[in-house]
SEROFI-538452 format. One line per 10 residues: number of its first residue (from 0); their letters; for each residue x negated, y negated, z of C-alpha. Coordinates in nm, 2 decimals, decimal comma. Example, Ala and Ser with C-alpha at 12.3 -4.5 7.8 and 13.67 -1.06 7.14 Angstrom:
2
0	as	-1,23 0,45 0,78  -1,37 0,11 0,71 .
REM end
This chain:
303
0	maarsqdlgd	-0,65 -1,96 1,83  -0,74 -1,97 1,47  -0,97 -1,73 1,30  -1,31 -1,88 1,21  -1,35 -1,66 0,91  -1,15 -1,42 0,70  -1,45 -1,25 0,55  -1,55 -1,08 0,87  -1,90 -1,21 0,83  -1,97 -1,22 1,20 .
10	arwddvrifl	-1,82 -0,87 1,27  -2,00 -0,54 1,32  -1,89 -0,26 1,10  -1,82 -0,03 1,40  -1,57 -0,29 1,53  -1,41 -0,33 1,19  -1,37 0,04 1,16  -1,18 0,04 1,49  -0,96 -0,25 1,37  -0,87 -0,05 1,06 .
20	avhrhgslgq	-0,79 0,27 1,26  -0,57 0,07 1,50  -0,39 -0,10 1,21  -0,32 0,23 1,04  -0,21 0,42 1,36  -0,05 0,15 1,57  -0,20 0,26 1,90  -0,54 0,27 2,07  -0,48 0,63 2,17  -0,40 0,77 1,82 .
30	agarlgldts	-0,67 0,56 1,66  -0,93 0,67 1,92  -0,83 1,03 1,86  -0,89 0,98 1,49  -1,24 0,83 1,55  -1,34 1,05 1,85  -1,35 0,75 2,09  -1,18 0,70 2,43  -0,92 0,43 2,48  -1,14 0,21 2,69 .
40	tmsrrltale	-1,41 0,20 2,43  -1,15 0,13 2,16  -1,01 -0,16 2,37  -1,35 -0,30 2,44  -1,46 -0,29 2,07  -1,13 -0,44 1,95  -1,17 -0,73 2,21  -1,53 -0,79 2,08  -1,40 -0,81 1,72  -1,13 -1,06 1,82 .
50	aalgarlfdr	-1,40 -1,27 2,00  -1,62 -1,26 1,69  -1,32 -1,38 1,48  -1,18 -1,62 1,73  -0,83 -1,48 1,68  -0,60 -1,22 1,83  -0,54 -0,94 1,59  -0,27 -0,74 1,76  0,03 -0,82 1,98  0,08 -0,56 2,26 .
60	treglvptri	0,44 -0,44 2,26  0,62 -0,14 2,41  0,63 0,02 2,07  0,25 -0,01 2,03  0,01 -0,26 1,88  0,17 -0,49 1,61  -0,07 -0,66 1,37  -0,06 -1,04 1,38  -0,06 -1,27 1,08  -0,44 -1,31 1,12 .
70	aelvlpaaea	-0,48 -0,93 1,11  -0,29 -0,91 0,78  -0,51 -1,19 0,64  -0,84 -1,01 0,73  -0,72 -0,67 0,63  -0,83 -0,69 0,27  -1,18 -0,80 0,38  -1,19 -0,52 0,63  -1,09 -0,27 0,36  -1,35 -0,41 0,12 .
80	meaahrrlar	-1,61 -0,37 0,40  -1,49 -0,01 0,44  -1,52 0,06 0,07  -1,87 -0,08 0,06  -1,97 0,13 0,36  -1,83 0,44 0,20  -2,00 0,37 -0,13  -2,32 0,34 0,06  -2,26 0,68 0,23  -2,14 0,84 -0,09 .
90	dasgaeadae	-2,44 0,72 -0,29  -2,67 0,85 -0,02  -2,51 1,19 0,04  -2,31 1,26 -0,28  -2,00 1,32 -0,07  -1,66 1,19 -0,18  -1,49 0,94 0,05  -1,15 1,03 0,20  -0,85 0,84 0,08  -0,60 0,76 0,35 .
100	gvvrlsvapg	-0,36 0,48 0,46  -0,07 0,28 0,31  -0,07 0,17 -0,06  0,19 -0,09 -0,15  0,30 -0,02 -0,51  0,51 -0,25 -0,72  0,69 -0,09 -1,02  0,99 -0,19 -1,23  1,31 0,00 -1,14  1,31 0,22 -1,46 .
110	eadvfvvpal	0,95 0,31 -1,44  0,98 0,39 -1,08  1,29 0,62 -1,12  1,18 0,81 -1,43  0,80 0,83 -1,41  0,64 0,72 -1,08  0,87 0,87 -0,81  0,87 1,22 -0,97  0,49 1,21 -0,98  0,45 1,12 -0,61 .
120	vrlrarhpri	0,47 1,49 -0,50  0,16 1,55 -0,71  -0,02 1,25 -0,55  0,08 1,38 -0,21  -0,06 1,72 -0,28  -0,39 1,57 -0,39  -0,41 1,30 -0,12  -0,19 1,40 0,18  -0,31 1,11 0,40  -0,20 0,84 0,15 .
130	rieldasarv	0,14 0,69 0,22  0,32 0,49 -0,05  0,53 0,19 0,01  0,72 0,14 -0,32  0,87 -0,19 -0,43  1,10 -0,09 -0,72  1,28 -0,42 -0,75  1,28 -0,64 -1,06  1,09 -0,92 -0,88  0,73 -1,00 -0,97 .
140	vdltrheadv	0,52 -0,97 -0,66  0,20 -1,18 -0,61  -0,10 -0,95 -0,58  -0,33 -1,24 -0,49  -0,12 -1,29 -0,18  -0,14 -0,91 -0,11  0,23 -0,86 -0,16  0,12 -0,53 -0,32  -0,20 -0,34 -0,37  -0,12 -0,20 -0,72 .
150	alrsvrpega	0,14 -0,29 -0,97  0,26 -0,18 -1,31  0,35 -0,47 -1,55  0,48 -0,51 -1,90  0,31 -0,85 -1,94  -0,06 -0,89 -1,87  -0,11 -1,11 -1,57  -0,39 -1,37 -1,55  -0,61 -1,44 -1,25  -0,98 -1,42 -1,15 .
160	dlvvtklgsa	-0,89 -1,21 -0,84  -0,71 -0,95 -1,05  -0,85 -0,64 -1,22  -0,63 -0,52 -1,51  -0,63 -0,21 -1,74  -0,40 -0,14 -2,03  -0,23 0,20 -2,01  -0,07 0,18 -2,36  0,21 0,04 -2,57  0,56 0,18 -2,64 .
170	rwvaaasrql	0,81 0,10 -2,91  1,18 0,08 -2,83  1,40 0,30 -3,04  1,78 0,35 -3,09  1,87 0,67 -2,91  2,16 0,87 -2,78  2,26 1,21 -2,65  2,19 1,49 -2,88  2,56 1,55 -2,93  2,63 1,19 -3,02 .
180	vkdsgrvasw	2,34 1,19 -3,26  2,48 1,50 -3,42  2,83 1,36 -3,44  2,72 1,03 -3,58  2,52 1,18 -3,86  2,32 0,93 -4,07  2,43 0,59 -3,94  2,50 0,34 -4,22  2,57 0,04 -3,99  2,46 -0,03 -3,63 .
190	davpwiawdr	2,82 -0,13 -3,56  2,93 0,23 -3,64  2,84 0,38 -3,30  2,93 0,27 -2,94  2,65 0,10 -2,76  2,52 0,06 -2,40  2,40 -0,29 -2,36  2,22 -0,51 -2,11  2,45 -0,74 -1,90  2,46 -1,11 -1,97 .
200	dlaslpaarw	2,20 -1,19 -1,70  1,94 -1,02 -1,91  2,07 -1,13 -2,25  1,73 -1,29 -2,33  1,55 -0,95 -2,33  1,41 -0,86 -2,67  1,62 -0,54 -2,68  1,94 -0,73 -2,59  1,87 -1,00 -2,86  1,81 -0,72 -3,12 .
210	larhapgadi	2,15 -0,56 -3,05  2,33 -0,90 -3,05  2,17 -0,98 -3,39  2,21 -0,65 -3,57  2,53 -0,50 -3,42  2,74 -0,81 -3,35  3,07 -0,62 -3,41  2,97 -0,30 -3,21  3,19 -0,14 -2,95  3,01 -0,21 -2,63 .
220	alrtsfflsq	3,10 0,09 -2,41  2,90 -0,03 -2,11  2,72 -0,34 -2,00  2,48 -0,31 -1,71  2,14 -0,44 -1,61  2,06 -0,13 -1,42  1,84 0,07 -1,65  1,88 0,40 -1,48  2,26 0,37 -1,52  2,20 0,30 -1,89 .
230	ltaaenglga	2,00 0,62 -1,93  2,25 0,83 -1,74  2,54 0,69 -1,94  2,35 0,76 -2,27  2,26 1,12 -2,16  2,63 1,18 -2,10  2,73 1,07 -2,44  2,88 0,73 -2,36  2,69 0,55 -2,63  2,36 0,46 -2,80 .
240	llvpepymna	2,10 0,23 -2,65  1,77 0,08 -2,72  1,51 0,25 -2,51  1,12 0,28 -2,50  1,01 0,61 -2,66  0,86 0,75 -2,34  1,20 0,72 -2,16  1,37 0,89 -2,45  1,12 1,18 -2,44  1,16 1,21 -2,06 .
250	ralaplqfag	1,54 1,23 -2,07  1,80 1,43 -2,27  1,80 1,18 -2,56  1,73 1,19 -2,93  1,67 0,91 -3,19  1,96 0,80 -3,40  1,94 0,89 -3,76  2,00 0,60 -3,99  2,03 0,51 -4,36  1,75 0,35 -4,55 .
260	aleasaaewp	1,94 0,02 -4,56  1,88 -0,01 -4,18  1,50 0,03 -4,20  1,43 -0,34 -4,21  1,63 -0,40 -3,89  1,47 -0,10 -3,72  1,13 -0,25 -3,80  1,23 -0,53 -3,56  1,27 -0,30 -3,26  1,06 -0,45 -2,98 .
270	sddlwlvghr	0,74 -0,30 -2,83  0,62 -0,32 -2,47  0,27 -0,29 -2,32  0,20 -0,13 -1,99  -0,07 -0,28 -1,76  -0,21 -0,15 -1,44  -0,30 -0,44 -1,21  -0,48 -0,46 -0,87  -0,66 -0,70 -0,65  -1,03 -0,71 -0,72 .
280	alrdvprvaa	-1,13 -0,70 -0,35  -0,93 -0,38 -0,30  -1,01 -0,19 -0,62  -1,28 0,03 -0,47  -1,10 0,09 -0,14  -1,06 0,47 -0,14  -0,68 0,48 -0,09  -0,63 0,22 -0,37  -0,88 0,38 -0,60  -0,71 0,72 -0,56 .
290	vwnflieelr	-0,36 0,57 -0,65  -0,52 0,37 -0,94  -0,68 0,67 -1,09  -0,38 0,89 -1,04  -0,15 0,64 -1,22  -0,39 0,63 -1,51  -0,39 1,00 -1,53  -0,01 1,03 -1,51  0,10 0,74 -1,73  -0,16 0,69 -2,00 .
300	pla	-0,06 1,01 -2,18  0,30 0,89 -2,20  0,23 0,56 -2,39 .
REM end
């Protein structure tokens, strides 16, 4: 049977609260323990919600209750209802809402490895009931389809359903290990040092185009599209690379020193923006708001 509505307009808040607990815990028993309700009451309320929606929300399996496709579709609306309910309670009592549950976070591989993953221990200490699901692939997920709750992007996305805030901008610079910088002295030609370059599948990146244009005769010691491998190779002295300044500051790297004749080409180093993106319907959900505010606190000082 198909759901009559995905906005939960016919549903009681008490029943939606039970749906969220079951979705998060995967069983009536654990969800009931969390809410202080017995299993029979949980089952009865969940059945009432399914009747109001005209759809089955969970498949019953040996492993527990597995959300159906309809459950995933109504989840954002349920969480928006939860956020509104908590705002009402918070405004009335002044109490801060608890943040708990899964937050799906989409971050580019380099940002994930260098900045986000090391910070998760601090997020965990502050919000121990938040669980992060991290997509650190290079693919761009669709937040409007709820493929992620929060994302970090270098290009500002467009969409009426999205809320976006700029964390800052960062310039790319030529950098290398401190020993290689010392050994190279003041570089008179970009071809004079070995380089770590992007592989051919990412030759269109601004940093890759800059290197191809200004160091066409350089010794390319390593080509790889894995940014963490580039950073590790550079730290170990394999060659120089173009890298955003926050990454240089976070790793054992230093800027190359270069002659005045290279200033014009250095002025062409690219610059990246960093945007924090979320779905408007989920922005005030406590678990999403907690991660959102934490990322601003952690990443804005770096840009």
